[in-house]
C-alpha positions in Angstrom: 0.0 0.0 0.0 1.0 3.6 -0.5 0.4 5.5 2.7 -0.4 9.1 1.8 2.4 11.5 2.7 0.2 14.5 2.0 -3.1 14.9 3.7 -5.9 17.4 2.7 -8.7 18.0 5.1 -12.3 19.1 4.6 -11.5 22.8 4.8 -9.2 22.4 1.7 -12.0 21.1 -0.4 -14.5 23.6 1.0 -12.5 26.6 -0.2 -11.9 25.3 -3.7 -13.4 27.1 -6.7 -14.0 25.9 -10.2 -10.7 26.3 -12.1 -10.9 28.9 -14.9 -8.7 29.9 -17.8 -9.3 33.6 -17.2 -6.0 35.4 -16.9 -3.8 32.3 -17.3 -0.7 32.3 -19.3 2.7 30.6 -18.9 4.4 27.4 -17.9 5.6 26.9 -14.4 8.2 24.7 -12.8 8.6 24.6 -9.0 11.4 23.1 -7.1 14.5 23.7 -4.9 17.7 23.6 -6.9 19.8 22.0 -4.2 17.9 18.8 -5.1 19.8 17.6 -8.2 16.8 16.1 -10.2 15.3 19.6 -10.4 18.1 21.5 -12.2 18.5 18.5 -14.5 14.8 18.5 -15.3 14.4 22.2 -16.1 17.7 22.5 -18.1 16.5 19.6 -20.2 13.1 21.2 -20.7 14.4 24.7 -21.6 17.2 23.4 -23.9 15.4 20.5 -25.6 11.6 20.7 -25.2 10.9 24.4 -25.1 12.4 25.1 -28.6 9.8 22.6 -30.0 7.0 24.5 -28.2 8.4 27.9 -29.4 8.2 26.8 -33.0 4.4 26.7 -32.6 4.0 29.4 -30.0 7.0 31.8 -30.1 7.8 33.7 -26.9 5.4 31.7 -24.6 6.5 32.5 -21.0 8.1 30.0 -18.7 8.5 30.7 -14.9 11.2 28.7 -13.0 10.3 29.1 -9.4 12.4 27.8 -6.5 15.1 28.5 -4.0 18.9 28.4 -4.6 19.1 28.6 -8.4 22.7 28.0 -9.4 24.6 29.7 -12.2 23.4 27.1 -14.8 19.8 27.8 -13.8 20.2 31.6 -13.8 21.7 31.4 -17.3 18.4 30.0 -18.6 16.9 33.4 -18.1 15.8 35.2 -21.3 13.0 37.4 -22.6 10.7 34.3 -22.3 12.2 32.5 -19.3 12.0 34.0 -15.8 14.0 32.6 -12.9 12.4 33.8 -9.7 14.6 32.4 -7.0 12.9 31.9 -3.6 9.3 33.0 -3.3 6.9 33.2 -0.4 3.9 30.9 -0.1 1.6 33.7 -1.2 3.7 34.4 -4.2 3.8 30.7 -5.1 0.1 30.5 -4.9 -0.1 33.5 -7.3 2.2 31.8 -9.8 0.0 28.7 -9.7 -3.1 30.8 -10.2 -1.8 32.4 -13.3 -0.1 29.4 -14.8 -1.7 27.5 -17.7 0.4 24.4 -17.3 2.7 22.9 -14.6 5.8 21.2 -16.1 7.5 18.5 -14.1 10.1 17.0 -16.6 12.0 14.8 -14.1 14.4 12.3 -15.6 15.5 10.7 -12.3 14.6 10.6 -8.6 12.9 8.3 -6.2 9.6 8.2 -4.3 6.3 10.1 -4.6 6.9 13.6 -5.9 5.4 16.3 -3.7 5.4 18.7 -6.6 3.0 16.5 -8.5 0.6 16.5 -5.6 1.0 20.2 -5.2 0.2 20.9 -8.8 -2.9 18.8 -8.7 -4.1 20.4 -5.5 -3.6 23.8 -7.2 -5.9 22.6 -10.0 -3.4 23.3 -12.8 -3.1 20.8 -15.6 0.3 19.1 -15.5 2.8 17.3 -17.7 5.3 15.1 -16.2 7.4 12.0 -17.0 7.2 8.4 -16.0 9.7 9.2 -13.2 7.4 12.1 -12.0 4.4 9.8 -12.1 6.0 7.1 -9.9 3.8 6.0 -7.0 0.6 7.6 -8.3 -1.8 4.8 -9.4 -3.7 5.6 -12.6 -2.5 9.2 -12.5 -2.3 9.2 -16.3 -6.1 9.6 -16.3 -5.6 13.0 -14.6 -2.3 14.4 -15.8 -0.2 13.9 -18.9 2.9 11.6 -18.9 5.5 11.8 -21.6 9.2 10.8 -21.8 10.5 11.9 -25.1 11.1 15.5 -26.0 8.6 15.5 -28.9 5.8 13.8 -26.9 6.4 16.2 -24.0 6.2 19.2 -26.2 3.0 17.9 -27.8 1.4 17.4 -24.4 2.2 20.9 -23.4 1.0 22.3 -26.7 -2.4 20.5 -26.4 -3.0 22.3 -23.1 -2.1 25.6 -24.7 -4.3 25.2 -27.7 -7.2 23.1 -26.6 -9.3 25.1 -24.0 -11.8 22.3 -23.6 -9.2 19.7 -22.8 -7.6 22.1 -20.3 -10.9 22.6 -18.6 -11.7 18.9 -18.4 -8.4 18.0 -16.9 -8.3 21.0 -14.5 -11.8 20.2 -13.1 -10.9 16.5 -12.3 -7.5 17.0 -10.7 -9.1 17.5 -7.3 -10.9 14.1 -7.7 -7.5 12.5 -7.6 -6.6 14.4 -4.4 -9.9 13.5 -2.9 -9.5 9.8 -3.7 -5.9 9.5 -2.5 -4.8 12.2 -0.1 -7.4 12.7 2.6 -7.5 11.7 6.2 -10.2 9.1 5.4 -8.0 7.5 2.7 -4.9 7.4 5.0 -7.0 5.9 7.9 -8.5 3.2 5.6 -5.0 2.1 4.4 -3.6 2.1 7.9 -6.5 0.0 9.2 -6.1 -2.5 6.4 -2.3 -2.7 7.1 -2.9 -3.3 10.8 -5.8 -5.6 10.1 -8.0 -3.8 12.5 
């Protein structure tokens, strides 16, 4: 069994609103850059995947959000790519609220990825890799999973060009949280494991 490492209570679900496309533009990556899978992921994205997206949608903004960006990360900055460095919780929420797509292009790393749960809880459609999707049963029904540069770019572009697909995915993300990351879910799993 996977025991939930993130728990959302009733108050979280009560304050949720229907996700909307209004005012949304940009791709967002969130992560600390002292954790080596994160710089590897975003460097790969900006250098290999983003050019494929730019051929179709030139100048589409990318926001790289997270503490301790090193020289290699800072050098990704351009007129289209913004490296923010550390942000407050309020600023992070604002980035999620204006993002059209969360990108999580992890190429290695172990365990359940907190950034995937956070993106789903923020109700922002997400594209990750098989590594990013590890430990999330049937998550491909809620977020997009792609491992090649071309496939990844196409998944992102679909969210940018297909408003209906974006809306359908965004509205169902919370269903995954409700089914897997609540107090009730954790209690049920623990009771089964302890044979109570």
